[in-house]
Residue frames as qw, qx, qy, qz and C-alpha x, y, z in Angstrom:
[[0.369, -0.393, -0.630, 0.559, -3.98, -5.10, -15.93],
 [0.053, -0.759, -0.314, -0.568, -6.35, -2.29, -15.05],
 [0.269, -0.047, -0.480, 0.834, -5.92, 0.43, -12.45],
 [0.260, -0.734, -0.542, -0.316, -8.95, 1.73, -10.56],
 [0.126, 0.219, -0.385, 0.888, -9.17, 4.77, -8.28],
 [0.461, -0.615, -0.583, -0.265, -11.68, 4.83, -5.43],
 [0.207, -0.682, 0.265, -0.649, -12.34, 6.61, -2.14],
 [0.707, -0.414, 0.446, -0.361, -12.85, 3.48, -0.03],
 [0.142, -0.280, 0.940, 0.135, -11.40, 0.01, -0.01],
 [0.588, 0.006, -0.553, -0.591, -13.50, -2.24, -2.17],
 [0.818, -0.316, 0.197, -0.439, -15.71, -4.75, -0.47],
 [0.950, -0.089, 0.276, 0.115, -13.56, -7.54, -1.80],
 [0.391, 0.799, -0.455, 0.025, -9.91, -7.46, -2.72],
 [0.907, 0.020, -0.373, 0.193, -7.33, -10.22, -2.40],
 [0.666, -0.213, -0.259, 0.666, -4.64, -8.08, -0.77],
 [0.030, -0.975, -0.097, -0.198, -4.87, -4.57, 0.70],
 [0.590, 0.284, -0.331, 0.680, -1.68, -2.70, 1.61],
 [0.462, -0.861, -0.214, 0.022, -1.21, -1.13, 5.04],
 [0.474, 0.577, -0.308, 0.589, 1.68, 1.34, 5.23],
 [0.609, -0.788, -0.066, -0.056, 3.31, 1.72, 8.61],
 [0.417, 0.571, -0.531, 0.466, 6.52, 2.37, 10.44],
 [0.564, -0.226, -0.680, 0.411, 7.75, 1.61, 13.90],
 [0.144, -0.193, -0.362, 0.901, 6.93, 5.14, 15.03],
 [0.401, 0.262, 0.051, -0.876, 3.73, 5.92, 13.11],
 [0.368, 0.276, 0.886, 0.050, 0.73, 4.08, 11.80],
 [0.292, 0.526, -0.017, -0.799, -0.35, 6.86, 9.48],
 [0.421, 0.341, -0.557, -0.630, -2.40, 5.89, 6.48],
 [0.086, -0.012, -0.996, -0.014, -3.59, 2.55, 7.76],
 [0.531, -0.238, -0.285, -0.761, -7.30, 2.29, 7.09],
 [0.655, -0.218, -0.723, 0.024, -7.40, -0.80, 9.30],
 [0.181, -0.047, -0.538, 0.822, -6.80, 1.44, 12.30],
 [0.393, -0.040, -0.016, -0.919, -10.10, 3.07, 11.46],
 [0.722, -0.100, -0.536, -0.426, -11.78, -0.33, 11.16],
 [0.663, -0.553, 0.339, -0.374, -10.65, -1.36, 14.64],
 [0.995, 0.072, -0.028, 0.063, -8.49, -4.22, 13.35],
 [0.356, 0.805, -0.409, 0.240, -5.11, -2.53, 13.50],
 [0.427, -0.623, 0.604, -0.253, -3.91, -3.99, 16.81],
 [0.914, 0.031, 0.399, -0.070, -4.57, -7.54, 15.59],
 [0.762, 0.620, -0.016, 0.186, -2.73, -6.92, 12.32],
 [0.052, 0.852, -0.455, 0.255, 0.15, -5.14, 14.03],
 [0.649, -0.450, 0.595, -0.154, 0.74, -8.07, 16.38],
 [0.908, 0.266, 0.321, 0.039, 0.53, -10.51, 13.45],
 [0.511, 0.818, -0.198, 0.173, 3.00, -8.40, 11.48],
 [0.215, -0.751, 0.590, -0.206, 5.55, -8.49, 14.31],
 [0.801, -0.160, 0.569, -0.097, 5.09, -12.27, 14.63],
 [0.831, 0.532, 0.156, 0.053, 5.40, -12.77, 10.84],
 [0.327, 0.845, -0.366, 0.212, 8.67, -10.84, 10.88],
 [0.818, -0.024, -0.472, 0.327, 10.02, -13.27, 13.45],
 [0.487, -0.827, -0.181, 0.214, 10.10, -10.53, 16.11],
 [0.590, -0.049, 0.149, 0.792, 12.97, -8.90, 14.20],
 [0.049, 0.670, 0.097, -0.734, 13.06, -5.18, 13.64],
 [0.597, 0.609, 0.476, 0.215, 11.59, -4.36, 10.27],
 [0.337, -0.319, 0.226, 0.857, 13.45, -1.99, 7.98],
 [0.393, 0.622, 0.006, -0.677, 12.16, 0.63, 5.58],
 [0.414, 0.416, -0.639, -0.498, 11.16, -1.12, 2.36],
 [0.076, -0.016, 0.990, -0.115, 10.20, -4.42, 4.01],
 [0.637, -0.087, -0.246, -0.725, 6.82, -5.92, 3.13],
 [0.106, -0.088, 0.941, -0.309, 5.34, -8.47, 5.52],
 [0.526, -0.206, -0.570, -0.597, 2.24, -10.57, 4.81],
 [0.235, -0.030, 0.784, -0.573, -0.28, -11.46, 7.50],
 [0.056, 0.438, 0.887, 0.134, -3.64, -13.22, 7.36],
 [0.135, -0.416, -0.275, -0.856, -6.67, -11.05, 6.71],
 [0.060, 0.154, 0.762, -0.626, -8.47, -12.29, 9.84],
 [0.288, 0.590, 0.702, -0.276, -12.07, -11.01, 9.71],
 [0.188, 0.601, -0.212, -0.748, -11.35, -8.56, 6.90],
 [0.815, 0.460, 0.304, -0.178, -12.69, -9.47, 3.47],
 [0.399, 0.764, -0.498, -0.099, -9.30, -10.33, 1.96],
 [0.948, 0.047, -0.298, 0.103, -6.88, -13.24, 1.79],
 [0.681, -0.201, -0.224, 0.667, -3.85, -11.47, 3.24],
 [0.034, -0.998, -0.047, 0.040, -2.74, -7.98, 4.29],
 [0.723, 0.269, -0.118, 0.625, 0.64, -6.66, 3.21],
 [0.364, -0.889, -0.085, 0.265, 2.29, -4.31, 5.69],
 [0.631, 0.568, -0.004, 0.528, 4.67, -1.99, 3.86],
 [0.544, -0.620, -0.142, 0.547, 7.34, -0.35, 5.98],
 [0.399, 0.689, 0.130, 0.591, 7.93, 3.21, 4.86],
 [0.436, -0.331, -0.305, 0.780, 9.50, 6.25, 6.48],
 [0.091, 0.864, 0.219, -0.444, 8.62, 9.91, 6.65],
 [0.639, 0.707, 0.141, 0.268, 9.41, 11.67, 3.40],
 [0.370, -0.759, 0.282, 0.455, 12.97, 12.94, 3.06],
 [0.675, 0.726, -0.078, -0.102, 14.10, 13.83, -0.46],
 [0.086, 0.784, -0.614, 0.032, 17.75, 13.43, 0.50],
 [0.412, -0.339, 0.836, -0.132, 17.53, 9.73, 1.43],
 [0.115, 0.092, -0.890, -0.432, 16.09, 8.09, -1.68],
 [0.489, 0.213, 0.532, -0.657, 12.37, 8.35, -0.99],
 [0.677, 0.415, -0.259, -0.550, 11.47, 7.61, -4.62],
 [0.405, 0.318, -0.857, -0.039, 13.58, 4.45, -4.62],
 [0.169, 0.000, 0.844, -0.509, 11.98, 3.31, -1.34],
 [0.597, 0.332, 0.271, -0.678, 8.48, 3.93, -2.68],
 [0.602, 0.438, -0.534, -0.401, 9.32, 2.21, -5.98],
 [0.235, 0.245, -0.931, 0.133, 10.70, -0.84, -4.18],
 [0.335, 0.108, 0.724, -0.593, 7.72, -1.12, -1.85],
 [0.675, 0.394, 0.034, -0.623, 5.16, -0.93, -4.69],
 [0.539, 0.431, -0.686, -0.230, 7.17, -3.39, -6.80],
 [0.030, 0.182, -0.931, 0.315, 7.54, -5.78, -3.87],
 [0.505, 0.205, 0.547, -0.635, 3.80, -5.72, -3.13],
 [0.695, 0.451, -0.212, -0.518, 2.89, -6.31, -6.78],
 [0.412, 0.406, -0.814, -0.056, 5.42, -9.15, -7.11],
 [0.159, -0.085, 0.876, -0.447, 4.33, -10.82, -3.87],
 [0.618, 0.299, 0.365, -0.629, 0.64, -10.66, -4.84],
 [0.657, 0.488, -0.401, -0.411, 1.29, -11.88, -8.38],
 [0.319, 0.343, -0.881, 0.066, 3.50, -14.79, -7.29],
 [0.283, 0.027, 0.802, -0.526, 0.86, -15.76, -4.69],
 [0.056, 0.316, 0.874, 0.365, -1.70, -16.08, -7.50],
 [0.089, 0.621, 0.506, -0.593, -3.83, -13.13, -6.42],
 [0.347, 0.551, 0.556, 0.517, -5.87, -11.26, -9.01],
 [0.053, -0.871, -0.196, -0.447, -6.43, -7.98, -7.13],
 [0.545, -0.199, -0.363, 0.729, -4.52, -5.65, -4.84],
 [0.083, -0.921, -0.291, -0.245, -5.45, -2.34, -3.19],
 [0.525, 0.044, -0.233, 0.817, -2.94, 0.39, -2.39],
 [0.111, -0.895, -0.293, 0.318, -3.61, 3.52, -0.41],
 [0.400, 0.862, -0.124, 0.286, -1.88, 6.62, -1.72],
 [0.851, -0.214, -0.235, 0.418, 1.29, 5.32, -0.04],
 [0.535, -0.173, -0.139, 0.815, 2.94, 8.01, 1.99],
 [0.078, 0.496, 0.293, 0.814, 0.82, 10.91, 0.68],
 [0.491, -0.761, -0.307, -0.292, -0.90, 11.32, 4.03],
 [0.631, -0.773, 0.060, 0.009, 0.80, 10.95, 7.38],
 [0.812, -0.179, 0.212, 0.514, 4.22, 10.16, 5.94],
 [0.014, -0.842, 0.042, 0.538, 4.34, 13.53, 4.11],
 [0.466, 0.026, 0.636, 0.614, 5.25, 12.30, 0.61],
 [0.267, 0.363, -0.146, -0.881, 4.17, 14.82, -2.06],
 [0.723, 0.346, 0.496, -0.334, 1.03, 13.51, -3.78],
 [0.615, 0.705, -0.236, -0.262, 2.46, 14.14, -7.26],
 [0.049, 0.561, -0.826, 0.010, 5.57, 12.09, -6.40],
 [0.516, 0.006, 0.812, -0.272, 3.43, 9.21, -5.16],
 [0.703, 0.554, 0.221, -0.387, 1.24, 9.46, -8.27],
 [0.478, 0.714, -0.471, -0.199, 4.14, 9.42, -10.72],
 [0.113, -0.423, 0.893, -0.107, 5.94, 6.62, -8.90],
 [0.622, 0.168, 0.680, -0.351, 2.79, 4.51, -8.68],
 [0.688, 0.635, 0.001, -0.352, 2.08, 5.04, -12.37],
 [0.310, 0.673, -0.661, -0.119, 5.61, 4.12, -13.45],
 [0.241, -0.275, 0.913, -0.178, 5.79, 0.96, -11.35],
 [0.652, 0.295, 0.593, -0.369, 2.30, -0.33, -12.18],
 [0.644, 0.681, -0.106, -0.332, 2.64, 0.40, -15.91],
 [0.289, 0.635, -0.714, -0.055, 6.01, -1.35, -16.01],
 [0.480, -0.238, 0.794, -0.287, 4.89, -4.43, -14.08],
 [0.522, 0.162, -0.698, -0.462, 4.35, -7.62, -16.09],
 [0.589, -0.187, 0.563, -0.549, 1.70, -9.61, -14.26],
 [0.189, 0.041, -0.951, -0.240, 0.89, -13.28, -14.66],
 [0.198, -0.461, -0.858, 0.111, -2.05, -13.40, -12.26],
 [0.061, -0.508, -0.351, 0.784, -2.70, -9.88, -11.04],
 [0.230, 0.540, 0.646, 0.488, -5.51, -8.28, -13.03],
 [0.138, -0.872, -0.281, -0.376, -6.68, -5.30, -10.98],
 [0.448, -0.050, -0.376, 0.809, -4.69, -2.71, -9.06],
 [0.210, -0.858, -0.434, -0.178, -6.86, -0.46, -6.90],
 [0.323, 0.199, -0.273, 0.884, -5.56, 2.89, -5.74],
 [0.329, -0.731, -0.596, 0.039, -7.56, 4.05, -2.73],
 [0.166, 0.467, -0.100, 0.863, -7.67, 7.79, -2.07],
 [0.469, -0.710, -0.507, 0.138, -8.36, 8.84, 1.49],
 [0.348, 0.120, -0.112, 0.923, -7.85, 12.50, 2.22],
 [0.036, 0.606, 0.479, -0.634, -9.58, 15.43, 3.82],
 [0.320, 0.611, -0.197, -0.697, -9.41, 16.99, 0.36],
 [0.670, 0.098, 0.730, 0.086, -10.54, 13.89, -1.53],
 [0.596, 0.756, 0.251, -0.101, -11.64, 15.67, -4.67],
 [0.180, 0.891, -0.397, -0.128, -8.31, 17.39, -5.39],
 [0.368, -0.461, 0.803, 0.082, -6.26, 14.32, -4.53],
 [0.703, 0.280, 0.651, -0.053, -8.53, 12.02, -6.53],
 [0.543, 0.825, 0.004, -0.158, -8.28, 14.22, -9.61],
 [0.015, -0.758, 0.640, 0.123, -4.48, 13.95, -9.42],
 [0.443, -0.213, 0.871, 0.014, -4.65, 10.18, -9.15],
 [0.703, 0.520, 0.441, -0.201, -7.34, 9.79, -11.83],
 [0.345, 0.836, -0.317, -0.284, -4.90, 11.43, -14.24],
 [0.195, -0.495, 0.834, 0.146, -2.65, 8.35, -14.04],
 [0.596, 0.171, 0.774, -0.126, -5.32, 5.92, -15.22]]
């Protein structure tokens, strides 16, 4: 399995990840694409109108986006005292497992939590590296890590170091 780092979501990927919480939609590139409200409503419906908890991953259709599904990963603001690394690890693992078991060959992650959720970029980088390198895929061939930041160069260099 190969890991790629890019500044924008690729034109075609089976499953992009959209991090969100019930109080913030930070980091969701789909908000910028004008599709967020459609995906948010679909996410609530897919969850059976139940309150989602931190660590949950819900799949919705891709609608007019160039993907097969979108995974919505519920994360919280960074707090070192409440197991942030475990939460991040579980979310990445869950997304990889869900995509692999669905027969998808590619997945795209943003730098989960490193933006609006205030996770330290080095923590996200190390966690992402550990989970992806330890994942045994049957179908998944490409994991894309998408860097979106006002300081793209510095953040990208940090994430390129993991590949």
